[in-house]
Backbone as CSV, one residue per row, in Angstrom:
resi,resn,N_x,N_y,N_z,CA_x,CA_y,CA_z,C_x,C_y,C_z
1,MET,75.462,28.802,-195.065,76.171,29.761,-194.226,75.186,30.427,-193.278
2,ARG,75.669,30.671,-192.057,74.860,31.321,-191.038,75.624,32.487,-190.443
3,TYR,74.907,33.445,-189.884,75.533,34.617,-189.275,76.024,34.259,-187.872
4,CYS,77.294,34.525,-187.601,77.879,34.307,-186.279,78.056,35.668,-185.610
5,PRO,77.379,35.911,-184.485,77.520,37.213,-183.817,78.921,37.435,-183.259
6,ALA,79.631,36.378,-182.917,80.984,36.538,-182.379,81.953,36.972,-183.475
7,CYS,81.860,36.335,-184.636,82.755,36.679,-185.746,82.270,37.908,-186.508
8,GLY,80.968,38.172,-186.441,80.408,39.349,-187.098,80.238,39.193,-188.594
9,LYS,80.071,37.953,-189.053,79.888,37.739,-190.488,79.225,36.391,-190.732
10,ASP,78.831,36.162,-191.976,78.301,34.858,-192.366,79.454,33.870,-192.401
11,VAL,79.234,32.699,-191.815,80.295,31.698,-191.714,79.751,30.325,-192.071
12,ASN,80.646,29.434,-192.420,80.279,28.031,-192.543,80.141,27.461,-191.146
13,THR,79.343,26.429,-191.022,79.103,25.825,-189.719,79.353,24.329,-189.781
14,TYR,79.431,23.723,-188.611,79.501,22.271,-188.491,78.513,21.853,-187.421
15,SER,78.107,20.605,-187.443,77.169,20.097,-186.443,77.932,19.563,-185.250
16,SER,77.420,19.864,-184.075,78.045,19.430,-182.833,76.965,18.979,-181.874
17,LEU,77.269,17.957,-181.092,76.335,17.490,-180.084,76.519,18.339,-178.840
18,GLN,75.481,19.064,-178.428,75.521,19.951,-177.272,74.719,19.317,-176.144
19,PHE,75.241,19.368,-174.926,74.549,18.810,-173.781,74.100,19.931,-172.866
20,ASP,72.837,19.874,-172.452,72.352,20.803,-171.446,71.763,19.983,-170.311
21,LEU,71.095,20.620,-169.382,70.583,19.901,-168.218,69.463,18.924,-168.555
22,GLN,68.722,19.175,-169.635,67.610,18.297,-169.952,68.012,17.146,-170.870
23,SER,68.627,17.463,-171.996,68.956,16.408,-172.945,69.963,16.912,-173.973
24,PRO,70.620,15.951,-174.636,71.551,16.375,-175.684,70.788,16.878,-176.904
25,ALA,71.399,17.795,-177.627,70.791,18.315,-178.850,71.901,18.638,-179.835
26,GLU,71.578,18.586,-181.099,72.548,18.931,-182.121,72.474,20.426,-182.376
27,ALA,73.641,21.043,-182.531,73.683,22.484,-182.778,74.644,22.770,-183.914
28,GLU,74.357,23.857,-184.632,75.281,24.344,-185.643,76.284,25.249,-184.946
29,CYS,77.568,25.031,-185.238,78.629,25.824,-184.617,79.468,26.494,-185.687
30,CYS,79.963,27.682,-185.386,80.826,28.449,-186.280,82.152,27.721,-186.466
31,ILE,82.617,27.609,-187.712,83.892,26.928,-187.945,85.076,27.751,-187.451
32,HIS,84.908,29.049,-187.291,86.014,29.886,-186.838,86.151,29.862,-185.326
33,CYS,85.099,30.213,-184.596,85.201,30.365,-183.146,84.542,29.237,-182.356
34,GLY,83.733,28.413,-183.008,83.097,27.298,-182.324,81.815,27.639,-181.592
35,MET,81.379,28.903,-181.641,80.151,29.284,-180.937,78.944,28.574,-181.538
36,ALA,78.101,28.033,-180.674,76.854,27.441,-181.133,75.953,28.566,-181.617
37,ILE,75.513,28.454,-182.846,74.685,29.507,-183.437,73.235,29.113,-183.241
38,LYS,72.607,29.811,-182.305,71.210,29.550,-181.955,70.413,30.824,-182.135
39,ASP,69.122,30.662,-182.129,68.239,31.817,-182.129,68.384,32.506,-180.778
40,SER,68.754,33.779,-180.773,68.995,34.479,-179.508,67.730,34.643,-178.679
41,SER,66.555,34.449,-179.271,65.317,34.554,-178.489,65.188,33.386,-177.514
42,GLU,65.997,32.310,-177.724,65.973,31.169,-176.821,66.669,31.472,-175.497
43,VAL,67.458,32.533,-175.465,68.285,32.838,-174.305,67.750,34.095,-173.616
44,ASN,67.692,34.056,-172.282,67.209,35.202,-171.513,68.195,36.367,-171.568
45,GLU,67.665,37.571,-171.372,68.512,38.756,-171.313,69.450,38.622,-170.117
46,PRO,70.724,38.969,-170.307,71.652,38.836,-169.190,71.427,39.917,-168.138
47,HIS,71.636,39.561,-166.892,71.643,40.551,-165.811,72.992,40.424,-165.124
48,ILE,73.832,41.389,-165.337,75.192,41.342,-164.828,75.377,42.502,-163.875
49,GLU,75.850,42.179,-162.689,76.049,43.238,-161.705,77.243,44.121,-162.075
50,THR,78.429,43.517,-162.232,79.632,44.305,-162.501,80.433,43.707,-163.651
51,ILE,80.725,44.535,-164.648,81.620,44.148,-165.737,82.950,44.840,-165.491
52,LEU,84.024,44.064,-165.572,85.374,44.610,-165.491,85.936,44.603,-166.906
53,LEU,86.188,45.783,-167.453,86.583,45.956,-168.847,88.005,46.473,-168.943
54,ALA,88.851,45.769,-169.707,90.221,46.222,-169.971,90.364,46.443,-171.468
55,GLU,90.588,47.689,-171.840,90.703,48.089,-173.255,91.632,49.301,-173.299
56,ASP,92.664,49.242,-174.154,93.636,50.334,-174.186,93.177,51.534,-175.005
57,SER,92.229,51.374,-175.905,91.724,52.487,-176.704,90.662,53.252,-175.911
58,ILE,90.918,54.530,-175.681,89.968,55.361,-174.932,88.609,55.370,-175.624
59,MET,88.617,55.544,-176.942,87.359,55.611,-177.686,86.582,54.292,-177.559
60,MET,87.259,53.161,-177.754,86.569,51.873,-177.679,86.087,51.594,-176.257
61,ARG,86.871,52.003,-175.262,86.464,51.825,-173.866,85.164,52.569,-173.599
62,GLU,85.068,53.801,-174.103,83.854,54.599,-173.903,82.667,54.028,-174.687
63,VAL,82.914,53.569,-175.915,81.842,52.953,-176.716,81.297,51.730,-175.989
64,LEU,82.183,50.861,-175.514,81.747,49.654,-174.807,81.013,49.995,-173.516
65,ASN,81.542,50.946,-172.762,80.874,51.366,-171.533,79.463,51.869,-171.846
66,ASP,79.323,52.695,-172.888,77.999,53.203,-173.279,77.063,52.061,-173.673
67,ILE,77.580,51.089,-174.427,76.752,49.940,-174.834,76.271,49.182,-173.609
68,PHE,77.168,48.874,-172.678,76.793,48.105,-171.492,75.768,48.825,-170.642
69,MET,75.895,50.143,-170.542,74.976,50.894,-169.699,73.649,51.182,-170.411
70,GLU,73.699,51.585,-171.683,72.470,51.912,-172.411,71.605,50.680,-172.660
71,LYS,72.228,49.544,-172.940,71.482,48.296,-173.155,71.110,47.633,-171.834
72,ARG,71.554,48.240,-170.742,71.305,47.716,-169.393,71.804,46.285,-169.236
73,ILE,72.944,46.045,-169.841,73.586,44.738,-169.725,74.198,44.602,-168.338
74,ALA,74.673,45.722,-167.786,75.331,45.695,-166.476,74.851,46.837,-165.602
75,GLU,74.924,46.584,-164.296,74.621,47.621,-163.318,75.782,48.612,-163.220
76,LYS,77.009,48.063,-163.346,78.202,48.875,-163.141,79.305,48.360,-164.059
77,VAL,80.109,49.288,-164.600,81.255,48.924,-165.428,82.493,49.567,-164.817
78,VAL,83.503,48.743,-164.553,84.782,49.215,-164.040,85.762,49.183,-165.211
79,LEU,86.376,50.328,-165.509,87.238,50.461,-166.680,88.716,50.405,-166.311
80,CYS,89.487,49.670,-167.141,90.939,49.576,-166.980,91.594,49.905,-168.314
81,ASN,92.780,50.522,-168.259,93.490,50.946,-169.465,94.340,49.861,-170.105
82,ASN,94.691,48.826,-169.337,95.571,47.784,-169.856,95.460,46.542,-168.976
83,GLY,96.158,45.494,-169.382,96.084,44.232,-168.659,96.662,44.284,-167.259
84,ALA,97.748,45.043,-167.069,98.359,45.152,-165.743,97.406,45.846,-164.766
85,GLU,96.785,46.925,-165.216,95.800,47.622,-164.371,94.602,46.712,-164.084
86,PHE,94.208,45.928,-165.074,93.106,44.973,-164.908,93.409,43.979,-163.785
87,ILE,94.606,43.386,-163.791,94.968,42.390,-162.778,94.947,43.013,-161.381
88,THR,95.484,44.210,-161.255,95.472,44.907,-159.971,94.044,45.177,-159.509
89,THR,93.212,45.667,-160.418,91.820,45.983,-160.081,91.054,44.723,-159.703
90,PHE,91.218,43.654,-160.489,90.508,42.401,-160.207,90.911,41.846,-158.844
91,THR,92.209,41.852,-158.559,92.692,41.341,-157.269,92.127,42.177,-156.117
92,ASN,92.131,43.497,-156.265,91.566,44.366,-155.227,90.077,44.106,-155.030
93,MET,89.361,43.835,-156.123,87.932,43.526,-156.008,87.721,42.249,-155.193
94,LEU,88.560,41.248,-155.420,88.435,39.996,-154.660,88.789,40.212,-153.191
95,VAL,89.822,41.003,-152.924,90.202,41.299,-151.535,89.047,41.983,-150.818
96,GLU,88.345,42.881,-151.530,87.214,43.609,-150.950,85.912,42.817,-151.026
97,LYS,85.993,41.561,-151.493,84.821,40.670,-151.625,83.770,41.251,-152.567
98,LYS,84.231,41.917,-153.650,83.343,42.507,-154.656,83.763,42.006,-156.033
99,GLY,83.673,40.741,-156.272,84.117,40.192,-157.551,83.341,40.742,-158.741
100,ALA,83.872,40.491,-159.918,83.220,40.890,-161.170,82.305,39.758,-161.626
101,SER,81.231,40.109,-162.332,80.302,39.124,-162.890,80.703,38.713,-164.293
102,LEU,81.435,39.598,-164.983,81.888,39.362,-166.347,83.145,40.186,-166.564
103,VAL,84.096,39.604,-167.298,85.321,40.298,-167.657,85.354,40.444,-169.171
104,VAL,85.664,41.637,-169.661,85.840,41.884,-171.090,87.280,42.340,-171.279
105,LEU,88.038,41.551,-172.067,89.458,41.821,-172.262,89.776,42.056,-173.725
106,ASP,90.371,43.197,-174.012,90.951,43.426,-175.331,92.151,42.493,-175.421
107,VAL,92.341,41.848,-176.548,93.446,40.907,-176.682,94.778,41.632,-176.832
108,SER,94.811,42.712,-177.615,96.059,43.442,-177.867,96.114,44.702,-177.013
109,MET,96.862,44.622,-175.907,97.024,45.771,-175.009,98.490,45.889,-174.619
110,PRO,98.915,47.102,-174.267,100.294,47.261,-173.792,100.452,46.718,-172.370
111,LEU,101.682,46.533,-171.965,102.091,46.050,-170.646,101.740,44.577,-170.422
112,LEU,100.497,44.225,-170.576,100.048,42.843,-170.407,98.862,42.638,-171.329
113,ASN,98.996,41.754,-172.310,97.902,41.568,-173.268,96.743,40.790,-172.630
114,GLY,95.639,40.733,-173.327,94.433,40.110,-172.795,94.569,38.621,-172.530
115,ILE,95.341,37.919,-173.349,95.522,36.474,-173.138,96.309,36.238,-171.854
116,ASN,97.419,36.941,-171.686,98.207,36.783,-170.458,97.427,37.251,-169.231
117,ALA,96.633,38.302,-169.386,95.805,38.779,-168.276,94.776,37.718,-167.877
118,ALA,94.198,37.031,-168.870,93.210,35.988,-168.586,93.854,34.798,-167.874
119,ILE,95.043,34.427,-168.295,95.751,33.314,-167.642,96.076,33.697,-166.192
120,ALA,96.534,34.929,-165.978,96.795,35.401,-164.615,95.499,35.431,-163.799
121,LEU,94.408,35.861,-164.428,93.102,35.909,-163.771,92.714,34.530,-163.243
122,ARG,92.878,33.502,-164.062,92.514,32.147,-163.634,93.378,31.687,-162.456
123,SER,94.636,32.060,-162.422,95.512,31.723,-161.292,95.070,32.453,-160.028
124,ILE,94.727,33.719,-160.171,94.273,34.512,-159.018,92.982,33.923,-158.455
125,GLU,92.061,33.540,-159.334,90.803,32.931,-158.872,91.074,31.668,-158.071
126,LYS,92.018,30.859,-158.522,92.354,29.622,-157.797,92.915,29.942,-156.413
127,SER,93.749,30.966,-156.335,94.330,31.301,-155.042,93.291,31.867,-154.076
128,PHE,92.263,32.522,-154.596,91.177,33.049,-153.761,90.044,32.035,-153.586
129,VAL,90.148,30.902,-154.248,89.151,29.835,-154.221,87.757,30.382,-154.563
130,VAL,87.660,30.999,-155.745,86.388,31.513,-156.250,86.090,30.869,-157.604
131,ASN,84.827,30.857,-157.970,84.423,30.325,-159.268,84.975,31.195,-160.390
132,PRO,85.282,30.581,-161.534,85.805,31.377,-162.649,84.759,32.340,-163.204
133,VAL,85.168,33.569,-163.370,84.293,34.594,-163.938,84.291,34.421,-165.464
134,PRO,83.146,34.571,-166.124,83.122,34.487,-167.588,83.977,35.589,-168.219
135,ILE,84.679,35.217,-169.288,85.543,36.157,-169.998,85.045,36.323,-171.422
136,LEU,84.968,37.566,-171.866,84.703,37.877,-173.266,85.950,38.536,-173.824
137,PHE,86.655,37.814,-174.719,87.825,38.378,-175.382,87.350,39.236,-176.538
138,PHE,87.914,40.413,-176.660,87.515,41.396,-177.656,88.721,41.669,-178.544
139,THR,88.621,41.376,-179.840,89.777,41.500,-180.718,89.372,41.845,-182.139
140,ALA,90.323,42.344,-182.907,90.081,42.650,-184.318,90.477,41.486,-185.218
141,HIS,90.989,40.416,-184.630,91.460,39.268,-185.397,90.437,38.139,-185.392
142,LEU,90.423,37.372,-186.482,89.562,36.194,-186.531,90.085,35.133,-185.577
143,CYS,89.193,34.330,-185.088,89.543,33.251,-184.173,90.222,32.134,-184.969
144,ASP,91.435,31.765,-184.569,92.142,30.674,-185.242,92.302,29.505,-184.259
145,ASP,92.995,28.450,-184.694,93.148,27.266,-183.848,93.891,27.578,-182.547
146,ALA,94.908,28.425,-182.619,95.655,28.787,-181.415,94.750,29.521,-180.423
147,PHE,93.911,30.419,-180.925,93.026,31.161,-180.031,91.921,30.269,-179.468
148,LYS,91.501,29.257,-180.228,90.519,28.301,-179.703,91.076,27.589,-178.474
149,LYS,92.385,27.325,-178.465,93.014,26.704,-177.297,92.975,27.644,-176.103
150,VAL,93.160,28.936,-176.349,93.069,29.932,-175.278,91.651,29.936,-174.700
151,LEU,90.649,29.919,-175.570,89.251,29.897,-175.116,88.971,28.652,-174.274
152,ALA,89.480,27.507,-174.714,89.266,26.262,-173.974,89.950,26.315,-172.608
153,TYR,91.161,26.846,-172.557,91.894,26.933,-171.292,91.215,27.908,-170.326
154,CYS,90.699,29.008,-170.842,90.138,30.075,-170.001,88.637,29.941,-169.767
155,LYS,88.023,28.854,-170.197,86.570,28.759,-170.115,86.059,28.964,-168.703
156,PRO,84.914,29.523,-168.510,83.998,29.965,-169.556,84.504,31.239,-170.230
157,ALA,84.688,31.137,-171.531,85.197,32.269,-172.299,84.657,32.228,-173.721
158,TYR,84.354,33.395,-174.241,83.945,33.555,-175.634,84.811,34.640,-176.249
159,TYR,84.651,34.766,-177.529,85.427,35.720,-178.310,84.453,36.577,-179.089
160,LEU,84.813,37.831,-179.317,84.016,38.699,-180.167,84.957,39.505,-181.046
161,ASN,84.757,39.410,-182.348,85.551,40.167,-183.301,84.989,41.580,-183.367
162,LYS,85.843,42.572,-183.141,85.415,43.973,-183.186,84.833,44.312,-184.551
163,GLY,85.368,43.695,-185.576,84.873,43.933,-186.925,85.422,45.215,-187.507
164,ALA,85.877,45.125,-188.735,86.452,46.283,-189.413,85.400,47.311,-189.771
165,LYS,84.182,46.856,-190.029,83.145,47.792,-190.452,81.943,47.816,-189.523
166,SER,82.144,47.468,-188.265,81.036,47.488,-187.307,80.698,48.915,-186.917
167,ASN,79.430,49.244,-187.000,78.995,50.512,-186.437,78.565,50.239,-184.995
168,PRO,78.482,51.259,-184.161,78.159,51.030,-182.747,76.840,50.281,-182.530
169,ARG,75.824,50.531,-183.347,74.539,49.847,-183.179,74.675,48.351,-183.461
170,GLU,75.357,48.003,-184.560,75.567,46.587,-184.896,76.434,45.921,-183.832
171,LEU,77.479,46.613,-183.406,78.371,46.078,-182.384,77.605,45.830,-181.084
172,ALA,76.745,46.748,-180.699,75.947,46.595,-179.476,75.065,45.357,-179.549
173,SER,74.435,45.132,-180.683,73.583,43.966,-180.866,74.389,42.677,-180.757
174,ARG,75.561,42.657,-181.405,76.412,41.466,-181.366,76.929,41.201,-179.954
175,ILE,77.362,42.242,-179.274,77.861,42.091,-177.903,76.766,41.523,-177.016
176,ASN,75.578,42.078,-177.118,74.462,41.621,-176.301,74.185,40.135,-176.550
177,GLU,74.182,39.731,-177.802,73.895,38.339,-178.146,74.972,37.389,-177.622
178,VAL,76.227,37.755,-177.777,77.317,36.900,-177.315,77.328,36.825,-175.785
179,ILE,77.121,37.935,-175.106,77.091,37.930,-173.647,75.923,37.095,-173.139
180,LYS,74.784,37.180,-173.801,73.631,36.355,-173.402,74.014,34.877,-173.425
181,LYS,74.687,34.447,-174.472,75.082,33.039,-174.592,76.128,32.674,-173.559
182,LEU,77.087,33.547,-173.334,78.139,33.281,-172.352,77.565,33.169,-170.951
183,VAL,76.723,34.107,-170.574,76.124,34.097,-169.232,75.194,32.884,-169.072
184,ALA,74.437,32.546,-170.121,73.537,31.384,-170.044,74.318,30.094,-169.816
185,GLU,75.494,29.992,-170.394,76.329,28.796,-170.222,76.878,28.684,-168.817
186,THR,77.042,29.785,-168.126,77.668,29.751,-166.808,76.666,29.633,-165.670
187,LEU,75.396,29.680,-165.967,74.375,29.572,-164.905,74.163,28.133,-164.503
């Protein structure tokens, strides 16, 4: 068993052939979310200009904003209360030619949940003819087969389990590690 930063716990793994620009390599992947579990020292620290965050919990929105700013993961964080506000904000950013570098979506939100918001996001990107922005889905649920299909459809996309017993310091470390991997995959 190995620790998966996305799931936030020790998990069983499977071997998968991973391809990068130099050569194929075998990697251990989480059986729940499919994330390749690598030593995070292999990946450079992310530099993200703007994170667009949609989270309906005021407390969690502030915790995430503090993590992104204190860890210097992002230069700027734009906060949204729900998926509908997120879609409006994202579209306005594209109209103003100020796209987001990373999107963080809570899966369970009122008005428009994170999955539907992500699907709408991909349609909007196609209409504006822009590259897909990386998505980090943020949820309290474990990644199942249905959610793996969502990740595949919305790629580049990763998942992060909020965790029932995560303290802010542990959560910050996990977020940083998952974002590093997501951003490294999109470069």
